[in-house]
C-alpha positions, 0 to 999 in steps of 0.5 A, a space after each residue: 742715321 744721326 744726320 737724318 735725325 738731326 736734320 729732321 729735328 732742326 727743320 721741324 724746330 725752325 718751322 714750328 708754328 709756321 705751318 697751317 693746315 686750316 684755311 681760316 687760320 692762315 694769315 693773308 699774304 700777297 703771294 702764294 708760292 706753289 712748289 712743283 711736281 709732276 702731274 702724273 706718276 711713272 705708271 700714268 696715274 694722277 699724282 695726288 701730291 700735285 692735285 693737293 697742291 693745286 687744290 690748296 692754291 685755289 683754296 687760298 686764292 678764293 679765300 682771299 688769303 693771297 692776291 697772286 699765285 707763283 707756280 714754280 717748278 722744273 722746265 728743263 726740257 721742252 717735254 716737261 714743264 711743271 709751271 705751265 701745267 700748274 697754271 693751266 690746271 689753276 685756270 681750269 679751276 677758275 683762277 684768273 690767268 693774270 693772277 698766276 705767275 710762272 717761275 720756270 727755273 724752280 729746279 729745287 725747293 731752294 731754287 723756288 724759295 730763293 728765286 721768289 725773293 731774288 727774282 720776283 722781289 717778294 720776301 713775304 709769302 705762303 709756301 704751298 705743298 705737303 707738310 713735310 715739304 713746306 717745313 723744309 721750304 721754310 727752313 731754307 727760306 729762313 736761312 736766306 732771311 725770307 719771311 715765309 709761312 706754309 699752307 699744307 693740305 692733308 697728306 697722301 697715305 699708302 706705299 707711294 707716300 712711304 717712298 716719298 717720306 724716305 726721299 724726304 729724309 735724304 732731301 732734309 739731309 741735303 737741305 741741312 748741308 746746303 744751309 750749314 756748310 755749302 751756302 748753296 744758291 739757285 742755279 739760275 737767277 735772271 732779270 727781276 720780275 715784278 708781280 702786280 
């Protein structure tokens, strides 16, 4: 358990002052990176985490806090495509399609964050997700010399959120290992994509 507590302390300390909950306080950046998750839960219900991220991304765009959105997630099979689903939902909310870029190899938070720098050539951006996830993304980004901040909408409560928090404890431990000992890099990189 000491590793779990240390990981929480380390990530919370590093991300201190870099996570914003109010749209008025968020500094402007060119890019908003939306971290992916499934739109639906295993029981068929809509995933509130997904919807909050999409709503937050839309809010940033229409508040002129970002000029472009990069939706990054898992597309490892032809039956599962987080980036395309996120893009479609953002377009349905009025965000122009030419202002949304897709990263189809965001297989993990580390992959999404580091690929934004290495593939999309952006080193300053806003990460969009829930607070606990944003803090971990910032921790990973700073370890790779990326200048990032986070925008986190209101969290999800209830039993589902408890399960997510437990998974997050494991994810933070893994992030700590990836940064301190393993120097893990994205699974895929590829040709540069310029966002303009």
